[in-house]
C-alpha positions as CSV (number, residue, x, y, z in Angstrom):
1,M,22.5,-20.6,17.2
2,P,25.9,-22.2,16.5
3,K,29.1,-20.4,17.4
4,K,31.2,-19.1,14.6
5,R,34.7,-20.6,14.4
6,G,37.9,-19.1,13.2
7,H,39.4,-15.6,13.5
8,Q,37.0,-12.8,12.7
9,R,38.6,-9.6,11.3
10,S,36.8,-6.3,11.9
11,S,35.3,-5.0,8.7
12,G,37.5,-3.1,6.3
13,I,40.9,-4.0,7.8
14,R,43.0,-5.8,5.1
15,S,46.7,-6.2,4.7
16,R,48.6,-4.3,2.0
17,T,49.3,-7.6,0.4
18,A,45.6,-8.4,0.2
19,R,44.7,-4.9,-1.0
20,A,47.3,-5.1,-3.8
21,E,46.0,-8.7,-4.6
22,L,49.5,-10.1,-4.3
23,F,51.0,-13.3,-2.9
24,V,54.4,-11.9,-2.1
25,S,54.3,-10.2,1.4
26,V,54.5,-6.4,1.1
27,S,55.4,-6.0,4.7
28,H,58.3,-8.5,4.4
29,I,59.6,-6.6,1.3
30,E,59.4,-3.3,3.2
31,H,61.2,-4.8,6.2
32,L,64.0,-6.0,3.9
33,L,64.2,-2.6,2.1
34,R,64.5,-0.8,5.5
35,K,67.0,-3.3,6.9
36,G,69.2,-3.0,3.9
37,H,69.5,0.8,4.1
38,Y,69.1,1.2,0.3
39,A,67.8,4.7,0.7
40,Q,67.4,7.3,3.4
41,R,63.6,7.6,2.8
42,L,61.2,5.0,1.5
43,S,57.8,5.8,0.0
44,S,54.8,3.7,1.0
45,S,54.2,2.5,-2.5
46,A,57.8,1.3,-3.1
47,P,57.5,-2.1,-1.3
48,V,54.1,-2.7,-3.1
49,F,55.7,-2.1,-6.5
50,L,58.7,-4.2,-5.7
51,A,56.5,-7.1,-4.4
52,A,54.5,-7.0,-7.6
53,I,57.7,-7.1,-9.7
54,I,59.0,-10.1,-7.7
55,Q,55.7,-11.9,-8.0
56,D,55.6,-11.3,-11.8
57,L,59.2,-12.5,-12.2
58,M,58.5,-15.5,-10.1
59,S,55.4,-16.5,-12.0
60,K,57.3,-16.2,-15.3
61,V,60.2,-18.3,-14.1
62,L,57.8,-21.0,-12.7
63,E,55.8,-21.0,-16.0
64,L,58.9,-21.6,-18.0
65,A,60.2,-24.3,-15.6
66,G,56.8,-26.0,-15.9
67,N,57.1,-26.0,-19.6
68,E,60.6,-27.5,-19.4
69,A,59.2,-30.2,-17.0
70,Q,56.5,-31.1,-19.5
71,K,59.0,-31.3,-22.4
72,S,61.3,-33.6,-20.4
73,G,58.3,-35.7,-19.1
74,E,58.9,-34.9,-15.5
75,T,56.2,-34.2,-12.9
76,H,58.2,-32.0,-10.5
77,I,60.0,-28.7,-11.0
78,T,63.7,-29.3,-10.0
79,P,66.6,-26.9,-9.7
80,K,67.9,-28.3,-12.9
81,L,64.7,-27.4,-14.7
82,L,64.7,-23.9,-13.2
83,D,68.3,-23.4,-14.5
84,M,67.3,-24.6,-17.9
85,A,64.3,-22.4,-18.1
86,I,66.2,-19.3,-17.1
87,H,69.1,-19.9,-19.4
88,N,66.9,-20.8,-22.4
89,N,65.1,-17.5,-22.1
90,A,67.0,-14.5,-23.6
91,L,65.6,-11.9,-21.2
92,L,65.9,-13.9,-18.1
93,S,69.4,-15.2,-19.1
94,S,70.6,-11.6,-19.3
95,I,69.1,-10.8,-15.9
96,F,70.4,-13.9,-14.2
97,G,73.6,-14.3,-16.3
98,M,76.1,-14.7,-13.5
99,T,73.7,-16.5,-11.2
100,T,74.2,-20.2,-10.3
101,I,71.3,-22.2,-9.1
102,S,72.4,-25.0,-6.9
103,L,71.7,-28.4,-8.3
104,V,72.2,-30.1,-4.9
105,A,69.0,-30.3,-2.8
106,P,69.5,-29.4,0.9
107,G,69.7,-32.5,3.1
108,P,67.8,-33.1,6.4
109,H,69.1,-31.3,9.4
């Protein structure tokens, strides 16, 4: 009988991110909320809800940036395309009105 490879989790133990079917880490969001001292108390569902909102917003922005890339004939999403996508959408433009997206890519360290 061949040996099983890889990490085996005990049955039933899943992360909060997996249970919520999200890609954005719920634990990381909770850590940032606690570190920022935004409230004295934090419910267990608050980081899950915030992670879902961040994921939804991120998917919308990437979808719009992908559409901008197709319109301009490019194959990659660049900061310039992200900026165009946000500022061409009325709702996102009002949310990110004072935000500047750097058009300079970070160099090698």
